[in-house]
DOFI-439872 format. One record per residue (C-alpha): residue number from 0; residue in one letter; x, y, z. Coordinates in steps of 0.1 Angstrom, whole numbers. Layout:
% residues N
+-----+-----+-------+-------+-------+
|   n | res |  east | north |    up |
+-----+-----+-------+-------+-------+
| NUM |   A |     X |     Y |     Z |
...
+-----+-----+-------+-------+-------+
END
This chain:
% residues 210
+-----+-----+-------+-------+-------+
|   n | res |  east | north |    up |
+-----+-----+-------+-------+-------+
|   0 |   X |     0 |     0 |     0 |
|   1 |   X |    28 |    24 |     9 |
|   2 |   X |    45 |    18 |   -25 |
|   3 |   X |    12 |    25 |   -43 |
|   4 |   X |     8 |    57 |   -23 |
|   5 |   X |    42 |    70 |   -33 |
|   6 |   X |    37 |    60 |   -69 |
|   7 |   X |     5 |    80 |   -68 |
|   8 |   X |    21 |   111 |   -54 |
|   9 |   X |    50 |   108 |   -78 |
|  10 |   X |    26 |   108 |  -107 |
|  11 |   X |     8 |   138 |   -92 |
|  12 |   X |    41 |   157 |   -88 |
|  13 |   X |    51 |   150 |  -124 |
|  14 |   X |    17 |   162 |  -136 |
|  15 |   X |    21 |   194 |  -117 |
|  16 |   X |    56 |   200 |  -130 |
|  17 |   X |    44 |   195 |  -166 |
|  18 |   X |    15 |   219 |  -160 |
|  19 |   X |    38 |   246 |  -145 |
|  20 |   X |    63 |   243 |  -174 |
|  21 |   X |    34 |   246 |  -199 |
|  22 |   X |    21 |   278 |  -182 |
|  23 |   X |    57 |   292 |  -181 |
|  24 |   X |    61 |   287 |  -219 |
|  25 |   X |    27 |   302 |  -225 |
|  26 |   X |    35 |   333 |  -205 |
|  27 |   X |    69 |   335 |  -222 |
|  28 |   X |    53 |   333 |  -256 |
|  29 |   X |    27 |   360 |  -246 |
|  30 |   X |    55 |   383 |  -234 |
|  31 |   X |    74 |   378 |  -267 |
|  32 |   X |    42 |   385 |  -286 |
|  33 |   X |    36 |   418 |  -269 |
|  34 |   X |    72 |   430 |  -271 |
|  35 |   X |    84 |   455 |  -297 |
|  36 |   X |   121 |   462 |  -296 |
|  37 |   X |   146 |   477 |  -320 |
|  38 |   X |   156 |   443 |  -334 |
|  39 |   X |   122 |   430 |  -344 |
|  40 |   X |   110 |   465 |  -354 |
|  41 |   X |   139 |   466 |  -379 |
|  42 |   X |   130 |   432 |  -392 |
|  43 |   X |    94 |   442 |  -397 |
|  44 |   X |   104 |   474 |  -415 |
|  45 |   X |   126 |   454 |  -439 |
|  46 |   X |    98 |   430 |  -445 |
|  47 |   X |    73 |   458 |  -453 |
|  48 |   X |    99 |   473 |  -476 |
|  49 |   X |   109 |   509 |  -483 |
|  50 |   X |   100 |   526 |  -516 |
|  51 |   X |   129 |   529 |  -540 |
|  52 |   X |   143 |   563 |  -552 |
|  53 |   X |   125 |   570 |  -585 |
|  54 |   X |   124 |   598 |  -611 |
|  55 |   X |   102 |   606 |  -640 |
|  56 |   X |   105 |   626 |  -672 |
|  57 |   X |    82 |   633 |  -701 |
|  58 |   X |    84 |   610 |  -732 |
|  59 |   X |    64 |   606 |  -763 |
|  60 |   X |    61 |   624 |  -797 |
|  61 |   X |    68 |   661 |  -803 |
|  62 |   X |    88 |   667 |  -771 |
|  63 |   X |   104 |   701 |  -768 |
|  64 |   X |   133 |   690 |  -745 |
|  65 |   X |   150 |   724 |  -746 |
|  66 |   X |   119 |   742 |  -733 |
|  67 |   X |   114 |   715 |  -706 |
|  68 |   X |   150 |   718 |  -694 |
|  69 |   X |   148 |   756 |  -694 |
|  70 |   X |   119 |   753 |  -669 |
|  71 |   X |   131 |   723 |  -648 |
|  72 |   X |   168 |   732 |  -647 |
|  73 |   X |   201 |   714 |  -646 |
|  74 |   X |   188 |   682 |  -630 |
|  75 |   X |   164 |   676 |  -659 |
|  76 |   X |   193 |   682 |  -683 |
|  77 |   X |   215 |   657 |  -665 |
|  78 |   X |   187 |   631 |  -664 |
|  79 |   X |   179 |   633 |  -701 |
|  80 |   X |   216 |   634 |  -710 |
|  81 |   X |   224 |   602 |  -690 |
|  82 |   X |   194 |   583 |  -701 |
|  83 |   X |   203 |   590 |  -737 |
|  84 |   X |   240 |   583 |  -733 |
|  85 |   X |   235 |   550 |  -715 |
|  86 |   X |   208 |   538 |  -739 |
|  87 |   X |   177 |   539 |  -718 |
|  88 |   X |   158 |   564 |  -740 |
|  89 |   X |   158 |   567 |  -778 |
|  90 |   X |   157 |   602 |  -793 |
|  91 |   X |   145 |   609 |  -828 |
|  92 |   X |   150 |   646 |  -838 |
|  93 |   X |   123 |   663 |  -859 |
|  94 |   X |   118 |   698 |  -871 |
|  95 |   X |    84 |   714 |  -865 |
|  96 |   X |    72 |   737 |  -892 |
|  97 |   X |    73 |   773 |  -883 |
|  98 |   X |    97 |   768 |  -854 |
|  99 |   X |   134 |   770 |  -849 |
| 100 |   X |   137 |   745 |  -820 |
| 101 |   X |   144 |   709 |  -825 |
| 102 |   X |   117 |   686 |  -812 |
| 103 |   X |   121 |   649 |  -805 |
| 104 |   X |   101 |   617 |  -805 |
| 105 |   X |   113 |   601 |  -772 |
| 106 |   X |   107 |   564 |  -765 |
| 107 |   X |   119 |   538 |  -740 |
| 108 |   X |   144 |   512 |  -752 |
| 109 |   X |   145 |   476 |  -741 |
| 110 |   X |   173 |   485 |  -717 |
| 111 |   X |   152 |   513 |  -703 |
| 112 |   X |   124 |   488 |  -695 |
| 113 |   X |   148 |   470 |  -671 |
| 114 |   X |   147 |   498 |  -646 |
| 115 |   X |   114 |   516 |  -654 |
| 116 |   X |    83 |   518 |  -676 |
| 117 |   X |    63 |   543 |  -697 |
| 118 |   X |    31 |   555 |  -680 |
| 119 |   X |     2 |   574 |  -694 |
| 120 |   X |     2 |   603 |  -670 |
| 121 |   X |     1 |   640 |  -679 |
| 122 |   X |    30 |   662 |  -670 |
| 123 |   X |    27 |   697 |  -683 |
| 124 |   X |    18 |   696 |  -720 |
| 125 |   X |    29 |   659 |  -723 |
| 126 |   X |     7 |   628 |  -719 |
| 127 |   X |    33 |   602 |  -711 |
| 128 |   X |    62 |   599 |  -686 |
| 129 |   X |    90 |   575 |  -681 |
| 130 |   X |    92 |   564 |  -644 |
| 131 |   X |   125 |   547 |  -635 |
| 132 |   X |   144 |   535 |  -604 |
| 133 |   X |   179 |   547 |  -596 |
| 134 |   X |   184 |   533 |  -560 |
| 135 |   X |   170 |   513 |  -532 |
| 136 |   X |   163 |   528 |  -498 |
| 137 |   X |   181 |   506 |  -473 |
| 138 |   X |   173 |   505 |  -436 |
| 139 |   X |   204 |   517 |  -417 |
| 140 |   X |   193 |   515 |  -380 |
| 141 |   X |   163 |   519 |  -357 |
| 142 |   X |   170 |   549 |  -335 |
| 143 |   X |   141 |   549 |  -311 |
| 144 |   X |   107 |   535 |  -302 |
| 145 |   X |    79 |   556 |  -287 |
| 146 |   X |    48 |   538 |  -275 |
| 147 |   X |    17 |   558 |  -282 |
| 148 |   X |    -7 |   533 |  -266 |
| 149 |   X |   -11 |   497 |  -256 |
| 150 |   X |   -14 |   486 |  -293 |
| 151 |   X |     4 |   514 |  -312 |
| 152 |   X |    39 |   528 |  -315 |
| 153 |   X |    61 |   551 |  -335 |
| 154 |   X |    95 |   537 |  -346 |
| 155 |   X |   121 |   562 |  -357 |
| 156 |   X |   148 |   549 |  -380 |
| 157 |   X |   174 |   560 |  -406 |
| 158 |   X |   178 |   549 |  -442 |
| 159 |   X |   204 |   554 |  -468 |
| 160 |   X |   207 |   548 |  -505 |
| 161 |   X |   220 |   514 |  -517 |
| 162 |   X |   221 |   492 |  -548 |
| 163 |   X |   223 |   523 |  -570 |
| 164 |   X |   225 |   517 |  -608 |
| 165 |   X |   246 |   533 |  -635 |
| 166 |   X |   220 |   560 |  -642 |
| 167 |   X |   223 |   573 |  -606 |
| 168 |   X |   261 |   572 |  -608 |
| 169 |   X |   259 |   592 |  -641 |
| 170 |   X |   235 |   619 |  -626 |
| 171 |   X |   247 |   622 |  -590 |
| 172 |   X |   278 |   619 |  -569 |
| 173 |   X |   280 |   590 |  -545 |
| 174 |   X |   261 |   596 |  -513 |
| 175 |   X |   267 |   583 |  -478 |
| 176 |   X |   241 |   605 |  -460 |
| 177 |   X |   216 |   588 |  -437 |
| 178 |   X |   181 |   601 |  -438 |
| 179 |   X |   156 |   602 |  -408 |
| 180 |   X |   122 |   584 |  -412 |
| 181 |   X |    96 |   569 |  -390 |
| 182 |   X |    71 |   540 |  -391 |
| 183 |   X |    37 |   537 |  -375 |
| 184 |   X |    32 |   503 |  -359 |
| 185 |   X |     0 |   486 |  -347 |
| 186 |   X |    -4 |   455 |  -326 |
| 187 |   X |   -28 |   428 |  -340 |
| 188 |   X |   -38 |   394 |  -329 |
| 189 |   X |    -8 |   379 |  -346 |
| 190 |   X |    17 |   405 |  -334 |
| 191 |   X |    30 |   439 |  -345 |
| 192 |   X |    26 |   452 |  -380 |
| 193 |   X |    39 |   482 |  -399 |
| 194 |   X |     8 |   503 |  -408 |
| 195 |   X |    26 |   533 |  -424 |
| 196 |   X |    61 |   545 |  -433 |
| 197 |   X |    69 |   582 |  -435 |
| 198 |   X |   102 |   588 |  -453 |
| 199 |   X |   102 |   625 |  -447 |
| 200 |   X |    86 |   630 |  -413 |
| 201 |   X |    77 |   664 |  -400 |
| 202 |   X |    96 |   670 |  -367 |
| 203 |   X |    82 |   693 |  -341 |
| 204 |   X |   107 |   718 |  -327 |
| 205 |   X |   110 |   717 |  -290 |
| 206 |   X |   103 |   750 |  -272 |
| 207 |   X |   133 |   763 |  -253 |
| 208 |   X |   127 |   772 |  -217 |
| 209 |   X |   136 |   808 |  -209 |
+-----+-----+-------+-------+-------+
END
């Protein structure tokens, strides 16, 4: 009888140990679920993705490039010059009757389609634009987390340009600047999610005490 008694209590103790361990794991998993730190915030921002650095210029028939550059300035001149020199855009000159300026029919080449695409969207007097990518935005570091509620937070981070292509190298000098940005996070039943990313956040100036 005594042996049966001890066997019974041994089984009870084992059951209690297993139950306690299960509750501990459950609490640990719950704590991990509710935690938002810099490491997992960075992973979630990378998963959500940052918009690349893109530009757009008018294309199509009867394009007065000289007039467009005169309005838009040196950057537009550099962009058209590099896209033409590197073979991303094709320029066919044409004379318009009654005018002294040279106009162009501008189209996207096969090479140009590897980094961008023509889109039917008005810009000024032109109906089509060429939208193209020059760089990725790469997360550099998460610099701070501000909880705005039990299920919301603002995560401040820095990004820099990376994986830049030859068009970028032709237009600009290499850049090592880091840019401030912030992400709005919300907590759902399956964990934290990125709800919105602001690449150029408006920062409030702190009032100085007199």
